C-alpha positions as CSV (number, residue, x, y, z in Angstrom):
1,M,-38.3,272.4,-36.2
2,Q,-39.5,275.4,-38.2
3,P,-43.1,276.1,-39.2
4,P,-43.2,276.2,-42.6
5,T,-42.9,279.5,-44.9
6,G,-46.1,280.9,-46.7
7,S,-43.5,279.9,-49.8
8,E,-43.7,276.6,-48.5
9,N,-47.5,276.3,-47.9
10,L,-48.1,277.7,-51.6
11,Q,-46.0,275.1,-52.6
12,A,-47.9,272.7,-50.7
13,Y,-50.8,274.0,-52.0
14,L,-50.2,273.9,-55.5
15,L,-48.7,270.7,-55.4
16,D,-52.1,269.1,-53.8
17,H,-53.5,271.1,-57.0
18,L,-51.7,269.4,-59.3
19,A,-51.9,266.2,-58.2
20,G,-55.7,266.8,-58.4
21,S,-55.3,268.0,-61.5
22,D,-53.5,264.2,-62.6
23,A,-56.1,262.4,-61.4
24,A,-58.9,263.8,-63.2
25,L,-57.6,263.9,-66.6
26,R,-56.8,260.4,-65.9
27,V,-60.5,259.9,-64.4
28,L,-61.4,261.8,-68.3
29,T,-59.6,259.7,-70.4
30,H,-61.6,256.7,-69.1
31,L,-64.8,258.5,-69.3
32,Q,-64.2,260.2,-73.1
33,R,-63.9,256.2,-73.9
34,A,-67.4,255.8,-72.8
35,V,-69.0,258.3,-74.7
36,A,-66.6,258.8,-78.0
37,G,-68.2,260.3,-80.6
38,S,-71.4,261.8,-79.1
39,A,-71.7,265.5,-77.7
40,P,-70.7,264.4,-74.4
41,G,-67.5,262.7,-75.3
42,H,-67.2,266.3,-77.2
43,M,-67.6,268.3,-74.2
44,L,-65.3,265.7,-71.8
45,I,-62.4,266.6,-74.9
46,G,-63.2,270.1,-74.6
47,L,-63.2,269.9,-70.7
48,Q,-59.6,267.7,-70.8
49,R,-57.8,270.3,-73.1
50,E,-59.0,273.0,-70.7
51,F,-57.4,271.1,-67.7
52,E,-54.3,270.6,-69.7
53,A,-53.9,274.2,-70.3
54,E,-54.6,274.8,-66.5
55,R,-52.4,272.1,-65.0
56,D,-50.0,273.6,-67.1
57,T,-50.5,277.3,-65.4
58,V,-50.2,275.2,-62.2
59,R,-46.8,273.7,-63.4
60,G,-45.6,277.8,-64.0
61,L,-46.8,278.9,-60.4
62,L,-44.8,276.1,-59.1
63,D,-41.7,276.6,-61.5
64,E,-41.9,280.5,-60.4
65,S,-42.1,279.6,-56.2
66,G,-38.6,277.5,-56.4
67,S,-40.8,273.9,-56.6
68,M,-41.4,271.3,-59.0
69,R,-40.2,268.6,-57.1
70,I,-42.7,264.7,-57.2
71,S,-44.4,264.6,-54.0
72,A,-45.3,261.3,-51.9
73,K,-49.2,263.4,-52.4
74,R,-48.9,263.4,-56.1
75,V,-47.7,260.0,-56.6
76,V,-50.6,258.8,-54.4
77,A,-53.1,260.5,-56.6
78,G,-51.6,259.2,-59.6
79,S,-52.7,255.9,-57.7
80,S,-56.2,257.7,-56.6
81,G,-57.0,258.7,-60.2
82,L,-56.3,255.5,-62.0
83,V,-59.0,253.5,-59.7
84,L,-60.8,256.5,-60.2
85,G,-60.5,256.2,-63.8
86,A,-61.0,252.4,-63.2
87,L,-64.7,253.2,-61.5
88,G,-65.8,256.1,-63.9
89,A,-64.8,252.8,-66.8
90,G,-68.3,252.0,-67.0
91,Q,-71.3,253.4,-68.9
92,P,-73.9,256.2,-69.2
93,G,-76.2,254.4,-66.7
94,D,-73.8,253.2,-64.4
95,I,-73.7,254.2,-60.9
96,S,-69.7,254.5,-61.2
97,F,-70.4,257.0,-64.7
98,F,-72.3,259.3,-62.7
99,R,-70.1,258.8,-59.5
100,A,-66.9,259.9,-62.0
101,I,-68.6,263.0,-63.2
102,E,-69.8,263.7,-59.9
103,G,-66.8,264.0,-58.8
104,L,-65.0,266.0,-61.5
105,A,-67.7,268.6,-61.1
106,I,-66.7,268.5,-57.0
107,G,-62.8,268.8,-57.7
108,V,-63.4,271.7,-60.1
109,Q,-65.2,273.4,-57.3
110,G,-61.5,272.9,-55.8
111,K,-59.3,274.2,-58.4
112,R,-62.3,277.4,-58.5
113,L,-60.8,278.6,-55.2
114,L,-57.9,278.0,-56.0
115,W,-58.2,280.7,-58.8
116,R,-60.1,282.8,-56.7
117,A,-56.7,282.5,-53.9
118,A,-54.8,283.3,-56.2
119,Q,-56.0,286.7,-56.5
120,D,-55.8,287.5,-53.3
121,W,-51.6,286.4,-53.0
122,P,-49.5,289.3,-52.1
123,A,-47.5,288.7,-55.6
124,S,-50.7,288.2,-58.2
125,S,-51.4,291.7,-59.1
126,A,-50.1,291.4,-62.4
127,R,-51.7,288.2,-63.3
128,R,-55.4,289.0,-61.3
129,P,-56.9,289.4,-65.0
130,E,-55.3,285.6,-65.7
131,F,-56.9,284.5,-62.2
132,R,-60.4,286.0,-62.7
133,R,-60.9,284.6,-66.3
134,L,-59.9,281.0,-64.9
135,E,-61.9,281.6,-61.9
136,G,-64.7,282.1,-64.6
137,Q,-63.7,279.4,-66.7
138,A,-64.0,277.0,-63.9
139,A,-67.7,277.9,-63.0
140,D,-68.4,277.3,-66.6
141,Q,-66.1,273.4,-66.5
142,W,-68.7,272.9,-63.2
143,E,-72.0,274.1,-65.1
144,R,-70.7,271.3,-68.4
145,L,-70.3,269.0,-65.8
146,D,-73.2,269.6,-63.6
147,A,-75.8,270.0,-66.7
148,Y,-74.4,266.5,-68.0
149,R,-74.8,264.7,-64.2
150,R,-78.2,265.9,-64.4
151,Q,-79.0,264.2,-67.8
152,L,-77.4,260.6,-66.7
153,I,-79.9,261.4,-63.0
154,R,-83.0,259.5,-64.7
155,A,-80.4,256.7,-66.9
156,T,-78.6,256.4,-63.9
157,F,-81.6,255.7,-61.1
158,G,-85.1,255.1,-63.6
159,E,-87.7,256.4,-62.5
160,T,-87.5,256.2,-58.6
161,P,-90.2,257.9,-56.3
């Protein structure tokens, strides 16, 4: 059996990130319901729009690489997104809500690494500015999620020693 080619590796990597995006969008939908109409709710809606646009970019990269197939990883990620969404279906102050926000923040860091890696792909020189912008956007997304996560600490954990 032949080892995977660079193109096959890239396709697998992009499919991983597409699956993560699918899961994150499901989680965001559940979280938005819990805080609809509030400042955090508006922040989550903004994140959802950005995540959807980024997912379209990943889909475009997959199309360019010649692969846009549904993978087992994507199906599993979709299922895990439903589970994570259910866990995040609580309200601010619930540990499930806190974990969901924290999980999104962790996922955003992974996405940031995707955009950083994309800047160094051999064929990416023409798109390097776009990938730099997306990396910066991911850093901003993390800051917003982390600020909200930190606001939730007292409501979630109370006055612990």
